[in-house]
C-alpha positions as CSV (number, residue, x, y, z in Angstrom):
1,M,82.7,155.5,-30.7
2,T,83.8,158.3,-32.9
3,S,81.9,161.9,-32.7
4,K,80.6,162.9,-36.2
5,I,81.8,165.6,-38.0
6,S,79.0,167.7,-39.1
7,T,78.0,169.0,-42.8
8,Q,78.8,172.5,-41.8
9,K,82.3,171.7,-40.5
10,M,82.9,169.8,-43.7
11,K,82.0,172.5,-45.8
12,K,84.3,175.0,-43.9
13,A,87.2,172.5,-44.6
14,I,86.4,172.5,-48.2
15,A,86.1,176.4,-48.1
16,H,89.6,176.5,-46.7
17,I,91.0,173.9,-49.4
18,V,89.6,175.9,-52.4
19,S,90.7,179.3,-51.0
20,V,94.4,178.0,-50.8
21,D,94.3,175.8,-54.1
22,K,92.1,176.5,-57.0
23,K,93.4,173.3,-59.1
24,L,91.3,171.1,-56.9
25,V,88.1,172.8,-57.6
26,P,86.9,170.5,-60.3
27,V,87.4,167.4,-58.5
28,I,85.6,168.7,-55.2
29,E,82.5,170.1,-57.3
30,K,82.1,166.6,-59.3
31,A,82.7,164.6,-56.3
32,P,80.1,164.2,-53.3
33,L,80.7,165.9,-50.0
34,C,83.9,164.2,-48.2
35,T,82.7,161.5,-45.7
36,I,85.5,161.3,-43.3
37,G,84.2,161.2,-39.9
38,R,80.4,161.5,-41.1
39,S,79.2,158.0,-41.2
40,E,79.0,155.5,-38.5
41,R,81.6,152.6,-38.3
42,K,81.0,149.2,-38.8
43,Y,84.1,148.2,-36.8
44,S,85.6,148.2,-33.3
45,H,89.2,150.0,-33.2
46,F,90.7,146.7,-32.7
47,E,88.6,145.1,-35.3
48,S,89.3,147.8,-37.8
49,L,93.1,147.2,-37.5
50,V,92.7,143.5,-37.9
51,E,90.7,144.2,-41.1
52,S,93.3,146.5,-42.4
53,V,96.2,144.2,-41.6
54,I,94.5,141.3,-43.4
55,S,93.6,143.4,-46.2
56,Q,97.4,144.6,-47.1
57,Q,98.3,144.1,-50.7
58,L,95.2,142.0,-51.3
59,A,92.3,142.4,-53.8
60,V,89.0,143.6,-52.1
61,K,87.4,140.1,-52.6
62,A,90.2,138.1,-51.5
63,A,90.6,140.1,-48.3
64,D,86.8,139.7,-47.4
65,T,87.0,136.1,-47.6
66,I,90.1,136.0,-45.6
67,Y,88.8,138.0,-43.1
68,K,85.1,135.7,-42.8
69,R,87.2,133.2,-42.2
70,V,89.0,134.5,-39.5
71,L,86.0,135.9,-38.0
72,D,84.5,132.3,-38.1
73,L,87.7,131.1,-36.3
74,A,87.2,133.8,-33.7
75,D,83.4,132.6,-33.1
76,G,81.9,135.5,-34.8
77,T,83.7,138.2,-32.2
78,M,86.6,139.9,-33.4
79,S,87.9,140.4,-30.0
80,P,91.7,140.4,-28.6
81,T,91.0,137.6,-26.3
82,K,89.4,135.3,-29.2
83,I,92.2,136.2,-31.3
84,A,95.1,135.4,-29.1
85,K,93.2,131.9,-28.9
86,I,93.5,131.1,-32.6
87,T,96.9,129.3,-33.8
88,E,99.1,130.2,-36.5
89,S,98.5,127.0,-38.4
90,D,94.5,127.7,-38.5
91,M,95.3,131.1,-39.4
92,R,97.6,130.2,-42.3
93,L,94.9,128.0,-43.5
94,A,92.6,130.8,-43.4
95,G,94.7,132.8,-45.7
96,V,96.8,134.7,-43.3
97,S,100.4,134.9,-43.9
98,G,102.8,134.5,-41.1
99,A,104.1,137.9,-40.9
100,K,100.3,139.2,-40.8
101,F,99.6,136.5,-38.5
102,K,102.3,138.0,-36.3
103,T,101.1,141.4,-36.5
104,I,97.5,140.4,-35.5
105,K,98.9,138.3,-32.7
106,G,100.8,141.4,-31.7
107,L,97.6,143.7,-31.6
108,S,96.0,141.1,-29.3
109,E,98.8,141.0,-26.9
110,A,99.0,144.9,-26.8
111,S,95.3,144.8,-25.8
112,L,95.4,142.1,-23.4
113,D,98.5,143.2,-21.4
114,K,96.9,146.7,-21.7
115,R,99.8,148.5,-23.3
116,I,97.4,150.1,-25.8
117,D,93.7,150.6,-25.2
118,F,92.6,150.5,-28.6
119,E,88.6,151.4,-28.0
120,S,89.7,154.5,-26.2
121,L,91.8,155.9,-29.1
122,H,89.5,158.0,-30.2
123,E,89.2,160.1,-27.1
124,L,92.9,161.2,-27.5
125,D,93.5,164.8,-29.1
126,N,96.9,164.3,-30.0
127,D,97.2,162.5,-33.3
128,Q,101.1,162.1,-32.9
129,L,100.4,160.3,-29.6
130,I,98.0,157.7,-31.3
131,H,100.7,157.5,-34.2
132,D,103.4,156.5,-32.0
133,Q,101.3,154.0,-30.2
134,L,100.4,152.0,-33.2
135,I,103.4,152.3,-35.1
136,S,105.4,150.9,-31.9
137,L,103.9,147.4,-32.7
138,W,105.6,144.8,-35.1
139,G,104.0,145.1,-38.6
140,I,102.1,148.2,-38.3
141,G,103.2,150.9,-40.5
142,P,102.5,154.6,-41.3
143,W,100.0,153.8,-44.2
144,T,98.0,151.4,-41.8
145,V,98.1,154.1,-39.1
146,D,97.0,156.7,-41.6
147,M,94.2,154.7,-42.9
148,F,92.8,153.8,-39.3
149,M,93.1,157.5,-38.3
150,I,91.3,158.7,-41.4
151,F,88.6,156.4,-41.8
152,Q,88.1,154.7,-38.4
153,L,88.9,157.8,-36.3
154,G,87.7,160.3,-38.7
155,R,90.7,162.7,-38.0
156,L,90.8,165.4,-40.7
157,D,94.5,166.4,-40.7
158,V,96.2,163.3,-41.6
159,W,98.5,163.6,-44.9
160,P,99.3,160.0,-46.3
161,T,101.9,161.1,-48.6
162,G,103.2,157.1,-48.6
163,D,99.8,156.5,-50.6
164,L,100.4,155.7,-54.2
165,G,96.6,156.9,-55.0
166,V,97.1,160.1,-53.0
167,R,100.3,161.0,-55.1
168,R,98.8,160.1,-58.5
169,G,95.6,162.2,-57.3
170,W,97.6,165.0,-56.5
171,E,99.4,164.9,-60.0
172,K,96.2,164.4,-61.9
173,T,94.4,167.2,-60.1
174,H,97.6,169.5,-60.5
175,N,98.3,168.6,-64.1
176,L,101.7,167.4,-63.2
177,K,104.2,166.0,-65.8
178,E,106.6,164.1,-63.5
179,L,105.8,162.0,-60.6
180,I,105.5,163.8,-57.3
181,T,107.8,162.3,-54.2
182,P,106.4,161.8,-50.8
183,E,109.0,164.3,-49.5
184,L,107.6,167.0,-51.9
185,L,103.8,166.4,-51.4
186,E,104.5,166.7,-47.7
187,K,105.8,170.4,-48.1
188,R,102.8,171.0,-50.8
189,G,100.2,169.6,-48.1
190,E,101.3,172.1,-45.3
191,K,98.9,174.9,-46.5
192,F,95.7,172.7,-46.2
193,R,96.3,172.3,-42.4
194,P,94.2,171.4,-40.5
195,Y,92.3,169.4,-43.4
196,R,94.7,167.2,-45.0
197,S,92.6,164.2,-45.0
198,V,90.2,165.9,-46.9
199,V,92.5,166.7,-49.5
200,A,93.7,163.1,-49.5
201,W,89.9,162.0,-49.9
202,Y,89.6,164.1,-53.1
203,C,92.6,162.6,-54.6
204,W,91.4,159.5,-54.6
205,R,88.2,160.8,-56.1
206,A,89.9,162.2,-58.7
207,L,91.3,158.8,-59.9
208,E,87.6,157.5,-60.2
209,K,86.4,157.2,-63.5
């Protein structure tokens, strides 16, 4: 589904990152080699987006429970056709909010009417084009798109400044006494192109005990 990123390419990314920002060296040395794009995905692109929508603002355990209920409603196959047949009342009973139902329904409709070919998104080289297609859907925001592109498509140059964990991890690695804004972090990330996703990944690692 997605082309794997080799260990050699990831080490090249790390070398670039540490060459432009020494303050990230400690967390990089303590953490494992970044896994973005280096492992097989367990979900189709469509299924990944549905899972992401369900998981929004929920604890992992609660999200997993609801996802499994929706999967049961879809007869074990999380496809656009199956999702389109599930009623809102059944989704609500499974624990999906009305807003999330509308978003998930919109995903299935966009696939079925061929507005978006979800399973071919990884073939697009232009990250902005992928972003624009997904963000056009009701309920799909920048954070969801960023997470999809990083963890599902394995894109190395996504800079999710809207993610609180990335900002807190940046502050920790750079010993900042004040909170950094998404706008300022956007500027700070420029020097890491084309490996900003990798920097974000290590910012998350910096928050782990």
